[in-house]
C-alpha positions as CSV (number, residue, x, y, z in Angstrom):
1,M,-16.9,20.1,-17.9
2,S,-18.0,22.8,-20.3
3,K,-16.3,26.2,-20.7
4,K,-19.4,27.9,-19.2
5,A,-19.2,25.7,-16.2
6,V,-15.6,26.5,-15.7
7,E,-16.3,30.2,-16.1
8,K,-19.1,30.1,-13.5
9,K,-16.9,28.3,-11.0
10,F,-14.2,31.0,-11.6
11,L,-16.6,33.8,-11.1
12,D,-18.1,32.2,-8.0
13,A,-14.7,31.9,-6.5
14,Q,-13.9,35.6,-7.1
15,E,-17.1,36.5,-5.1
16,S,-16.6,34.0,-2.3
17,L,-13.3,35.2,-1.0
18,V,-12.9,38.9,-0.1
19,I,-9.4,39.9,1.1
20,Q,-7.7,43.0,2.5
21,Q,-4.0,43.5,2.7
22,S,-2.4,45.6,5.5
23,D,1.1,46.2,6.9
24,F,1.3,45.8,10.7
25,S,4.2,46.9,12.9
26,L,5.7,44.3,15.2
27,S,4.5,46.2,18.3
28,L,1.0,46.3,16.9
29,I,1.1,42.5,16.3
30,K,2.3,42.0,19.8
31,D,-0.5,44.2,21.3
32,M,-3.2,42.5,19.2
33,A,-2.1,39.0,20.3
34,E,-1.8,40.0,23.9
35,K,-5.3,41.6,24.0
36,G,-6.9,38.7,22.2
37,S,-7.7,40.7,19.1
38,I,-5.8,37.9,17.2
39,N,-6.9,34.4,18.2
40,L,-3.7,32.3,18.0
41,A,-5.5,29.0,18.7
42,P,-8.7,28.6,16.6
43,S,-9.9,25.0,16.5
44,Y,-8.3,24.2,13.2
45,Q,-4.8,25.4,14.1
46,R,-1.9,23.1,14.7
47,R,-0.1,23.3,18.0
48,D,3.1,25.3,18.6
49,R,6.0,23.9,16.7
50,W,8.8,26.5,16.8
51,G,11.4,26.4,19.6
52,D,13.4,29.4,20.8
53,E,16.1,29.0,18.1
54,K,13.7,29.0,15.2
55,Q,11.8,32.0,16.8
56,S,15.2,33.7,17.2
57,R,16.0,33.4,13.5
58,L,12.7,35.1,12.7
59,I,13.6,38.1,15.0
60,E,17.1,38.2,13.4
61,S,15.5,38.4,10.0
62,F,13.6,41.5,11.1
63,I,16.8,43.1,12.5
64,M,18.6,42.3,9.2
65,N,15.6,43.7,7.2
66,V,15.2,40.3,5.5
67,P,11.7,39.9,3.9
68,V,9.3,37.7,5.9
69,P,6.3,35.9,4.4
70,P,2.9,37.4,5.1
71,V,0.5,36.1,7.7
72,Y,-3.1,35.2,6.9
73,L,-6.0,36.2,9.2
74,S,-9.7,35.6,9.2
75,E,-11.9,38.4,10.3
76,D,-14.3,36.8,12.8
77,E,-16.0,40.0,13.8
78,F,-15.0,43.7,13.6
79,G,-11.7,44.1,15.3
80,R,-11.2,40.4,16.1
81,Y,-9.3,37.9,13.9
82,S,-8.1,34.3,14.0
83,V,-4.9,33.1,12.5
84,I,-5.1,31.0,9.3
85,D,-1.4,30.9,8.6
86,G,1.4,32.6,10.6
87,K,0.7,31.4,14.1
88,Q,4.4,30.6,14.7
89,R,5.6,34.0,13.4
90,I,3.0,36.0,15.5
91,T,3.8,33.9,18.6
92,A,7.5,34.6,18.1
93,I,7.0,38.3,17.7
94,K,4.7,38.5,20.8
95,R,7.1,36.4,22.9
96,F,10.2,38.3,22.1
97,I,8.9,41.9,22.3
98,S,7.2,40.9,25.6
99,G,10.5,39.7,27.0
100,D,9.6,36.0,27.2
101,F,12.8,34.5,25.7
102,K,16.3,35.3,24.8
103,L,17.8,35.0,21.3
104,A,19.7,31.7,20.8
105,G,21.4,29.7,18.1
106,L,22.1,32.6,15.7
107,E,25.0,32.4,13.4
108,T,24.8,35.5,11.2
109,I,24.6,38.1,14.0
110,K,26.1,36.1,16.8
111,E,26.3,39.1,19.1
112,L,22.5,38.8,19.5
113,N,22.7,35.4,21.2
114,G,21.7,35.6,24.9
115,L,19.9,39.0,24.5
116,S,16.3,39.6,25.3
117,F,14.3,42.5,23.8
118,D,15.1,44.7,26.8
119,D,18.8,43.9,26.4
120,L,18.9,45.4,22.9
121,P,20.2,49.0,22.4
122,S,17.3,51.4,22.7
123,A,17.7,52.5,19.1
124,V,17.3,48.9,18.0
125,Q,14.3,48.4,20.4
126,N,12.6,51.4,18.9
127,A,13.3,50.4,15.3
128,L,12.3,46.8,15.9
129,S,9.0,47.9,17.4
130,I,8.0,50.4,14.8
131,R,10.1,50.1,11.6
132,P,9.7,46.5,10.4
133,Y,6.3,45.6,9.0
134,I,4.7,42.3,8.4
135,R,2.1,42.0,5.7
136,A,-1.2,40.6,6.9
137,I,-3.7,39.3,4.3
138,T,-7.1,39.1,5.9
139,L,-10.2,37.2,4.7
140,L,-13.0,39.6,5.5
141,R,-16.2,38.6,7.2
142,Q,-18.2,38.6,4.0
143,S,-16.1,35.7,2.6
144,D,-17.5,32.2,2.5
145,P,-16.8,30.9,6.1
146,E,-15.9,27.4,4.8
147,L,-13.1,28.9,2.7
148,K,-10.8,29.7,5.7
149,F,-10.4,25.9,6.2
150,E,-9.5,25.5,2.5
151,V,-7.1,28.3,2.7
152,F,-5.5,26.9,5.8
153,L,-5.1,23.5,4.2
154,R,-3.5,24.8,1.0
155,L,-1.1,27.2,2.8
156,N,0.0,24.6,5.3
157,T,0.5,21.8,2.7
158,W,2.8,24.1,0.7
159,G,5.1,24.8,3.6
160,E,5.7,22.4,6.5
161,R,3.3,19.6,5.7
162,L,0.4,18.8,8.0
163,N,0.4,15.3,9.4
164,P,-2.8,13.2,9.1
165,Q,-4.2,14.2,12.5
166,E,-3.6,17.9,11.9
167,I,-5.5,17.6,8.6
168,R,-8.4,15.8,10.4
169,N,-8.4,18.6,12.9
170,V,-9.1,21.1,10.1
171,A,-11.3,19.0,7.8
172,Y,-13.6,17.5,10.5
173,S,-13.8,20.1,13.1
174,G,-16.9,19.8,15.3
175,K,-18.2,18.4,18.5
176,F,-16.5,15.0,18.1
177,N,-13.1,16.7,17.4
178,D,-13.7,18.9,20.6
179,L,-14.3,15.7,22.5
180,L,-11.0,14.2,21.3
181,F,-9.1,17.2,22.6
182,F,-10.9,17.0,26.0
183,L,-10.2,13.3,26.4
184,S,-6.6,13.7,25.4
185,E,-6.0,15.3,28.7
186,N,-6.6,12.1,30.5
187,D,-3.8,11.6,33.1
188,V,-3.0,8.0,32.0
189,L,-2.7,9.0,28.3
190,V,-0.7,12.1,29.2
191,E,1.7,10.0,31.3
192,G,2.1,7.4,28.6
193,L,2.8,9.8,25.7
194,K,4.6,12.4,27.9
195,T,2.4,15.1,26.4
196,H,2.7,17.2,29.5
197,V,6.0,18.3,27.8
198,K,4.6,20.8,25.4
199,S,7.8,20.9,23.4
200,S,7.6,17.1,22.7
201,S,6.9,15.8,19.2
202,A,4.0,13.8,20.6
203,Y,2.3,16.9,21.8
204,K,3.2,19.0,18.7
205,N,2.0,16.3,16.3
206,M,-1.3,15.7,18.1
207,D,-0.4,12.1,18.9
208,D,-2.5,12.3,22.0
209,I,-5.6,13.4,20.0
210,E,-4.9,10.6,17.5
211,H,-4.7,8.0,20.2
212,V,-8.2,8.9,21.5
213,L,-9.4,8.6,17.9
214,R,-7.7,5.2,17.5
215,F,-9.7,3.9,20.3
216,F,-13.1,4.9,19.0
217,T,-12.3,3.9,15.4
218,L,-11.1,0.4,16.4
219,K,-13.7,-0.2,19.0
220,N,-16.4,0.3,16.3
221,N,-14.6,-1.1,13.3
222,W,-11.8,-3.5,14.2
223,E,-13.5,-6.6,12.9
224,K,-14.6,-5.1,9.6
225,M,-11.8,-2.9,8.5
226,S,-10.9,-3.1,4.8
227,G,-8.2,-0.4,4.6
228,S,-5.4,1.2,6.5
229,L,-6.1,2.5,10.1
230,S,-5.4,6.0,8.9
231,K,-8.1,5.9,6.3
232,E,-10.5,4.3,8.8
233,M,-9.9,7.1,11.2
234,D,-10.6,9.6,8.4
235,E,-13.9,8.0,7.7
236,F,-14.8,7.7,11.4
237,M,-14.3,11.4,12.0
238,K,-16.2,12.2,8.9
239,E,-19.2,10.1,9.9
240,N,-19.2,11.2,13.5
241,R,-18.4,14.9,13.1
242,N,-21.3,16.2,15.2
243,P,-23.0,13.5,17.3
244,D,-25.9,14.4,19.6
245,S,-25.2,15.1,23.3
246,K,-26.3,11.6,24.3
247,R,-23.9,10.0,22.0
248,L,-21.1,12.3,23.0
249,Q,-21.7,11.4,26.7
250,E,-21.7,7.7,25.9
251,M,-18.4,8.1,24.0
252,E,-16.8,10.1,26.8
253,S,-17.9,7.5,29.4
254,D,-16.7,4.6,27.2
255,F,-13.2,6.0,26.8
256,N,-12.8,7.1,30.4
257,E,-14.0,3.8,31.8
258,S,-11.8,1.7,29.4
259,I,-8.6,3.6,30.2
260,K,-9.3,3.6,33.9
261,V,-9.8,-0.2,33.9
262,C,-6.6,-0.7,31.8
263,K,-4.7,1.3,34.5
264,D,-6.3,-0.7,37.3
265,I,-5.4,-4.0,35.7
266,W,-1.8,-3.3,34.4
267,E,-1.0,-0.3,36.8
268,D,2.5,1.0,35.9
269,K,2.9,-1.5,33.1
270,V,-0.2,-0.3,31.2
271,F,0.4,-0.1,27.4
272,L,4.1,-1.1,27.9
273,K,6.1,-3.9,26.3
274,P,7.7,-6.6,28.4
275,L,11.4,-7.0,27.7
276,G,12.0,-10.1,29.8
277,G,13.5,-10.7,33.2
278,G,10.9,-8.5,34.8
279,Q,11.9,-5.5,32.8
280,W,9.4,-3.4,30.8
281,R,10.0,-0.7,28.2
282,S,9.0,2.7,29.5
283,Q,7.4,4.0,26.3
284,L,3.8,3.6,25.4
285,I,3.4,1.1,22.5
286,S,0.5,2.3,20.3
287,P,-0.5,-1.2,19.0
288,L,-0.5,-2.5,22.5
289,Y,-2.6,0.4,23.6
290,D,-5.1,-0.5,20.8
291,A,-5.2,-4.1,22.0
292,E,-5.6,-3.4,25.7
293,M,-8.1,-0.6,25.3
294,V,-10.4,-2.3,22.8
295,A,-10.2,-5.7,24.6
296,V,-11.1,-4.1,27.9
297,S,-14.0,-2.2,26.3
298,M,-15.5,-5.5,25.2
299,L,-15.6,-7.1,28.6
300,T,-18.7,-7.0,30.7
301,R,-18.6,-5.1,34.0
302,D,-18.3,-8.4,36.0
303,E,-15.4,-9.5,33.7
304,R,-13.6,-6.2,34.2
305,E,-13.9,-6.4,38.0
306,S,-12.6,-10.0,37.8
307,A,-9.7,-9.0,35.6
308,I,-8.7,-6.2,38.1
309,K,-8.8,-8.8,40.9
310,N,-6.5,-11.1,38.8
311,K,-4.2,-8.3,37.7
312,A,-1.1,-10.4,38.3
313,Q,-2.4,-12.9,35.8
314,A,-3.1,-10.1,33.3
315,V,0.5,-8.9,33.5
316,K,1.7,-12.4,33.1
317,G,-0.7,-12.8,30.2
318,V,0.9,-9.9,28.3
319,E,4.3,-11.4,28.9
320,E,3.1,-14.7,27.4
321,L,1.5,-13.0,24.4
322,Y,4.9,-11.5,23.6
323,K,6.2,-15.1,23.3
324,E,3.7,-15.8,20.4
325,S,5.2,-14.9,17.0
326,S,1.8,-13.9,15.6
327,F,1.1,-11.5,18.4
328,V,4.6,-10.0,18.3
329,K,4.3,-9.5,14.5
330,S,0.9,-7.8,15.0
331,V,2.4,-5.2,17.3
332,S,5.7,-4.7,15.5
333,Q,5.3,-5.2,11.8
334,A,2.7,-3.6,9.5
335,T,0.8,-2.7,12.6
336,N,-2.0,-0.7,11.0
337,T,-3.2,-3.3,8.6
338,P,-6.6,-5.0,9.2
339,S,-5.0,-8.5,9.8
340,S,-2.5,-7.1,12.4
341,I,-5.3,-5.2,14.2
342,V,-7.6,-8.3,14.3
343,T,-4.8,-10.5,15.6
344,R,-3.7,-8.3,18.5
345,I,-7.1,-7.3,19.7
346,N,-8.4,-10.9,19.5
347,S,-5.4,-12.3,21.3
348,M,-5.7,-9.7,24.1
349,Y,-9.4,-10.2,24.5
350,K,-9.1,-14.0,24.7
351,M,-6.4,-13.7,27.3
352,L,-8.5,-11.3,29.5
353,K,-11.6,-13.5,29.1
354,A,-9.6,-16.5,30.3
355,I,-8.7,-14.9,33.6
356,A,-12.0,-13.0,34.1
């Protein structure tokens, strides 16, 4: 690349990102978040990760006058912003000053443990509301709209790293990503992953979103995969970012019907591993989820109805599959490789076809 080309890219970058720096009091941050002036959940944001103890340490930092990193906002319209970086900090400020939690796990000022905002001495309440400031760096409206995603990615990969699904959520936001969120609320999936517990790692890490994506990726590509499942999911989201309404409806119906039939066939043992002696592991097994969901999706309607009628044989069939070394290996070792995926889906499909 020539020096002129480098210089042009540099100058373009200076004009594409227009920022403003401001110092906000904690009470103002709280008010803006409560009134919705700051959107804490734009589509590209990760889910809440901080528990009460980590939020408590932030509040303690303000009380101790310890510097806190700035937050980054994007100006969506005049007077309204979305969070690019700093969601956890703003949430902690809002929750504490609103009286939503008590400080816990503090080791420097232990006397604060067990206190809510209203329990603090009035002088500390006033000082905490007004005196500490948090720096807000705002990308103004005239900035290139695509840059807020780039800023989000760079800021969040320097700190607590984004996992693959969080990155996909940013990089491939669109109608298909919205569908993944919607379908992740399916009762069977929520029960299997325990994502009704919002403090669970499965919920925070977007495992539920990724499991919906696994189904669509594998249903379409399981026989022709050439790379890892993670890369295949990246490509599938990239290629299907904004399907038309008809395609979206077909995908929604396909997922809902497949997971419903799986539940009808295996009932309380759906996506679970048999342990022998009539015992089953209580945790959803992702590779088994792949096999059951994709295999069911390939059955005809008549075959699905027959499999439901012969559900006892289907349960027995999974128990028998777990006696085959090749199947066990495909759901327990190097599970996201093309060979393992083909083995487990093929085995499950053949078993269901035999009883249908």
